[in-house]
C-alpha positions in Angstrom: -0.3 0.1 0.1 1.4 3.7 -1.0 1.6 6.4 1.6 -0.2 9.3 0.8 1.0 12.5 2.1 -1.7 14.3 4.7 -2.1 18.1 4.8 -3.0 18.9 8.5 -4.2 22.8 7.4 -2.9 24.2 10.6 -0.5 26.4 9.4 0.4 27.1 5.5 3.6 25.7 4.2 5.4 28.9 3.6 5.5 29.9 7.3 6.2 26.5 8.0 10.0 26.2 6.3 12.1 28.1 4.3 12.2 25.5 1.9 8.3 24.7 1.8 8.9 25.0 -2.3 11.3 22.2 -2.1 8.7 20.0 0.0 5.7 21.2 -2.3 7.6 19.7 -5.1 8.2 16.6 -3.0 5.0 16.0 -2.1 3.7 16.9 -5.9 6.0 14.6 -7.3 4.8 11.9 -4.8 1.5 12.2 -5.4 2.1 12.3 -9.5 3.5 8.5 -8.6 7.0 9.6 -8.9 8.4 8.1 -6.2 12.0 9.3 -6.5 10.6 12.9 -6.2 10.5 13.0 -2.2 14.3 11.5 -1.6 15.8 13.8 -4.3 14.2 17.0 -3.1 15.2 15.6 0.8 18.5 15.2 -0.8 18.5 18.9 -2.3 17.3 19.9 1.0 20.6 18.8 3.0 23.1 20.1 0.2 21.3 24.0 1.0 21.6 23.5 4.8 25.1 22.0 4.3 26.1 24.9 2.6 24.7 27.2 5.0 26.5 25.4 8.3 29.7 25.8 5.9 29.4 29.6 5.6 28.5 29.9 9.3 31.3 27.9 10.1 33.6 29.8 8.5 32.5 33.0 10.2 32.5 31.9 13.8 35.8 30.2 12.9 37.2 33.6 11.9 35.6 35.6 14.3 36.8 32.9 17.1 40.4 33.8 15.4 39.9 37.6 16.1 39.7 37.6 12.2 38.8 41.2 10.7 37.9 41.6 7.1 41.0 42.8 5.2 38.7 45.9 3.6 38.2 47.1 6.8 42.1 47.6 7.5 42.6 49.1 4.0 39.4 51.5 5.3 41.6 52.4 8.2 44.6 52.8 6.6 42.6 55.5 4.2 41.4 57.5 7.2 44.4 57.7 9.1 45.8 59.1 5.7 43.5 61.7 5.4 44.1 63.1 9.1 46.0 66.6 8.8 49.6 65.9 10.1 50.1 62.3 9.2 52.9 61.7 6.5 52.6 58.1 6.5 50.8 55.1 7.8 52.7 52.1 9.3 50.9 48.9 10.5 47.6 48.6 11.3 46.0 45.9 13.6 42.1 45.3 14.0 41.4 42.9 16.4 37.7 41.9 17.7 37.3 41.3 21.9 33.9 40.3 22.4 31.8 42.4 20.0 33.8 45.5 19.9 36.5 46.2 17.8 40.1 47.6 18.9 42.7 49.4 16.7 46.4 49.5 17.1 48.0 51.9 14.4 51.3 53.8 13.8 51.3 56.5 12.1 54.1 58.7 10.6 54.3 62.6 11.1 56.6 65.4 11.3 59.9 65.0 13.3 59.7 69.0 14.4 56.6 68.2 16.1 56.6 69.4 19.4 54.9 66.8 22.2 51.9 68.4 22.2 51.6 68.5 18.4 52.0 64.9 18.5 50.0 64.4 21.2 47.1 66.2 19.1 47.4 64.5 15.8 47.2 61.0 17.3 44.3 62.3 19.1 42.7 63.4 16.0 43.6 60.2 14.1 42.2 58.2 16.7 39.1 60.3 17.0 38.7 60.1 13.3 38.5 56.1 13.4 36.4 56.0 16.1 33.7 58.0 14.1 34.4 56.3 10.6 34.3 52.5 11.7 31.7 50.7 13.1 32.1 48.4 16.2 35.1 50.3 17.0 35.6 51.0 20.8 39.1 52.1 21.1 42.2 52.7 19.1 45.8 53.0 20.2 47.7 55.4 17.9 51.4 55.2 17.9 53.4 58.5 16.3 56.6 57.7 14.6 59.0 60.4 13.5 59.5 60.7 9.8 62.9 59.0 9.4 65.7 60.9 8.3 68.9 59.1 6.0 70.5 56.8 8.9 68.2 57.8 11.3 66.8 54.6 12.9 64.3 55.9 15.6 63.9 52.2 17.0 67.3 50.9 16.6 67.4 50.3 20.5 63.9 47.8 20.0 65.9 45.8 16.7 67.0 43.0 19.1 63.8 42.6 20.4 61.7 42.0 17.0 
């Protein structure tokens, strides 16, 4: 004896499942005598669910590893370059901490700038980042003087890097 689908009428199919069209195809195929329709539709739904699961797992893994979209890092670099007093941009690192982003940035400034001017430039850079990058909660901006020929302002740190 062949089993026939029973419609309960409790809820319309579109509200029950996002794959309601596929389910209806399977039910319709079985009703027309195509016994293979239901398993084929079931496999198609399984493939769709596995594709969504793969994408979600990849995003979760990236988030667990503090991965940030490279386009966001490029955007941060462009923002820093637009700040008055910034001559160049060094390393820019963004990291997820919970649901918030943190930034560590290096900017190059005029070697003749005073400590107050250097501080003001770094504060302006941090402020620009906070307003432009969504979910950014804090930014640490380090100012390096523009290197001149033969001068390495970080020579004392070279053995530690």
